[in-house]
Backbone as JSON, one array per atom type, in Angstrom:
{
  "sequence": "MVLYSDLQDPPEVIPQLIEKWQEGYDVVYGLRTVRTGDPAWRNLSAKIAYRLINWFSDVPIPKMRETFV",
  "N": [[-84.33, 116.63, -108.8], [-85.31, 119.92, -108.38], [-84.16, 123.15, -108.49], [-83.91, 126.7, -108.34], [-81.64, 128.29, -110.53], [-80.36, 130.6, -109.79], [-79.79, 130.52, -107.15], [-81.9, 131.16, -105.44], [-83.21, 129.28, -104.02], [-82.13, 127.57, -101.2], [-79.22, 125.72, -101.47], [-78.11, 124.28, -99.39], [-80.08, 122.82, -98.12], [-80.48, 120.54, -99.52], [-79.4, 117.97, -98.63], [-81.22, 117.43, -96.53], [-83.66, 117.2, -97.88], [-83.13, 114.97, -99.49], [-82.77, 113.07, -97.49], [-85.38, 112.86, -96.42], [-86.65, 111.8, -98.66], [-85.36, 109.36, -98.83], [-86.41, 108.2, -96.58], [-88.75, 107.27, -97.49], [-90.73, 108.86, -98.58], [-92.73, 109.8, -101.35], [-92.89, 112.25, -102.61], [-91.09, 115.16, -102.01], [-90.81, 118.4, -100.82], [-89.74, 121.78, -100.32], [-90.6, 124.73, -98.44], [-90.61, 128.12, -98.97], [-90.82, 130.7, -96.79], [-90.7, 133.46, -96.7], [-90.88, 136.05, -98.97], [-89.83, 138.73, -100.17], [-90.26, 141.87, -101.86], [-91.31, 141.2, -104.37], [-93.03, 141.99, -107.4], [-96.52, 142.91, -107.87], [-97.7, 141.64, -110.09], [-96.27, 139.28, -110.29], [-96.96, 137.9, -107.98], [-99.68, 137.51, -108.48], [-99.55, 135.91, -110.79], [-98.28, 133.68, -109.69], [-100.24, 132.82, -107.91], [-102.26, 131.99, -109.66], [-100.84, 129.98, -111.02], [-100.34, 128.1, -108.94], [-102.94, 127.31, -108.35], [-103.61, 125.99, -110.76], [-101.66, 123.95, -110.76], [-102.42, 122.51, -108.45], [-104.92, 121.69, -109.29], [-104.37, 119.88, -111.34], [-102.72, 118.05, -110.1], [-101.97, 115.14, -108.09], [-100.88, 115.49, -105.7], [-101.26, 117.63, -103.1], [-100.29, 121.04, -102.92], [-99.31, 123.62, -100.8], [-101.04, 126.72, -101.06], [-99.81, 129.73, -102.47], [-97.23, 129.64, -101.47], [-93.86, 129.68, -101.91], [-92.25, 127.1, -103.53], [-89.8, 124.5, -103.64], [-88.34, 121.7, -105.14]],
  "CA": [[-84.46, 117.73, -107.88], [-85.41, 121.17, -109.1], [-83.83, 124.35, -107.74], [-83.6, 127.84, -109.2], [-80.2, 128.38, -110.79], [-79.79, 131.82, -109.2], [-79.64, 130.24, -105.72], [-83.03, 131.59, -104.63], [-83.46, 128.14, -103.15], [-80.87, 127.28, -100.52], [-78.71, 124.38, -101.76], [-77.74, 123.57, -98.17], [-81.16, 121.94, -97.64], [-80.53, 119.35, -100.37], [-79.28, 116.73, -97.85], [-82.45, 117.18, -95.76], [-84.66, 116.73, -98.82], [-82.76, 113.59, -99.85], [-83.03, 112.24, -96.31], [-86.82, 112.59, -96.36], [-86.96, 110.91, -99.78], [-84.86, 108.04, -98.46], [-87.33, 107.67, -95.57], [-89.86, 106.62, -98.18], [-91.7, 109.79, -99.14], [-92.74, 109.84, -102.81], [-92.68, 113.64, -103.0], [-90.51, 115.99, -100.96], [-90.6, 119.77, -101.27], [-89.5, 122.78, -99.29], [-91.43, 125.92, -98.52], [-89.98, 129.39, -98.64], [-91.86, 131.41, -96.05], [-90.58, 134.89, -96.88], [-90.54, 136.43, -100.34], [-90.03, 140.18, -100.19], [-89.86, 142.63, -103.03], [-91.88, 140.75, -105.64], [-94.1, 142.85, -107.92], [-97.88, 142.37, -107.75], [-98.0, 140.72, -111.2], [-95.65, 137.99, -110.01], [-97.79, 137.25, -106.98], [-100.91, 137.08, -109.15], [-99.24, 134.77, -111.66], [-98.01, 132.54, -108.82], [-101.53, 132.36, -107.39], [-102.89, 131.25, -110.76], [-100.05, 128.77, -111.28], [-100.58, 127.13, -107.88], [-104.29, 126.74, -108.54], [-103.53, 125.04, -111.86], [-100.88, 122.8, -110.31], [-103.25, 121.73, -107.53], [-106.02, 121.11, -110.03], [-103.87, 118.75, -112.12], [-101.82, 117.2, -109.32], [-102.47, 114.26, -107.04], [-100.2, 115.89, -104.47], [-101.61, 119.02, -102.81], [-99.2, 121.94, -102.6], [-99.89, 124.8, -100.15], [-101.21, 127.87, -101.93], [-99.06, 130.96, -102.27], [-95.95, 129.41, -100.79], [-92.83, 129.34, -102.9], [-91.78, 125.74, -103.29], [-88.7, 123.95, -104.42], [-88.37, 120.24, -105.01]],
  "C": [[-84.42, 119.0, -108.7], [-85.13, 122.32, -108.13], [-83.6, 125.48, -108.73], [-82.09, 127.98, -109.34], [-79.55, 129.61, -110.18], [-79.67, 131.73, -107.68], [-80.72, 130.9, -104.86], [-83.37, 130.51, -103.61], [-82.14, 127.74, -102.51], [-80.36, 125.87, -100.79], [-78.32, 123.6, -100.51], [-78.85, 122.68, -97.61], [-81.27, 120.66, -98.47], [-80.37, 118.07, -99.55], [-80.54, 116.4, -97.03], [-83.56, 116.65, -96.67], [-84.39, 115.28, -99.23], [-83.05, 112.64, -98.7], [-84.51, 111.88, -96.2], [-87.24, 111.63, -97.47], [-86.52, 109.48, -99.45], [-85.7, 107.38, -97.35], [-88.57, 107.05, -96.19], [-90.91, 107.56, -98.73], [-91.59, 109.8, -100.66], [-92.41, 111.24, -103.33], [-92.15, 114.41, -101.8], [-90.33, 117.39, -101.53], [-90.4, 120.68, -100.08], [-90.4, 123.97, -99.49], [-90.6, 127.14, -98.13], [-91.06, 130.24, -97.99], [-91.82, 132.92, -96.25], [-90.15, 135.18, -98.31], [-90.8, 137.93, -100.48], [-89.62, 140.77, -101.53], [-90.41, 142.18, -104.36], [-92.97, 141.71, -106.1], [-95.46, 142.14, -107.85], [-98.19, 141.37, -108.87], [-97.42, 139.33, -110.95], [-96.47, 137.21, -108.99], [-99.08, 136.73, -107.59], [-100.63, 135.87, -110.03], [-98.93, 133.52, -110.83], [-99.31, 131.96, -108.28], [-102.26, 131.51, -108.45], [-102.16, 129.93, -111.01], [-100.31, 127.71, -110.21], [-101.97, 126.53, -107.96], [-104.29, 125.69, -109.65], [-102.77, 123.77, -111.44], [-101.73, 121.91, -109.41], [-104.41, 121.06, -108.25], [-105.58, 119.85, -110.79], [-103.12, 117.71, -111.3], [-102.57, 116.31, -108.34], [-101.89, 114.63, -105.68], [-100.54, 117.35, -104.19], [-100.37, 119.82, -102.41], [-99.83, 123.18, -101.96], [-99.93, 126.0, -101.08], [-100.34, 129.03, -101.48], [-97.83, 130.79, -101.39], [-94.96, 129.03, -101.87], [-92.27, 127.97, -102.57], [-90.55, 125.43, -104.11], [-88.66, 122.46, -104.12], [-86.98, 119.69, -105.2]]
}
């Protein structure tokens, strides 16, 4: 499981993620729907990163949504 160490990702959802994994899902991830205050360069780099991830991955990840696994 990967979470940001500065608690950007809410650790209280860990049990829900584990529960979905135990239901048989191979990949479980959360989506952060609100991300305020980020500079434009960060949004651009995230956009590029998500395109690369989706290009290399067998698991599609929604574009421009902050994820945590």
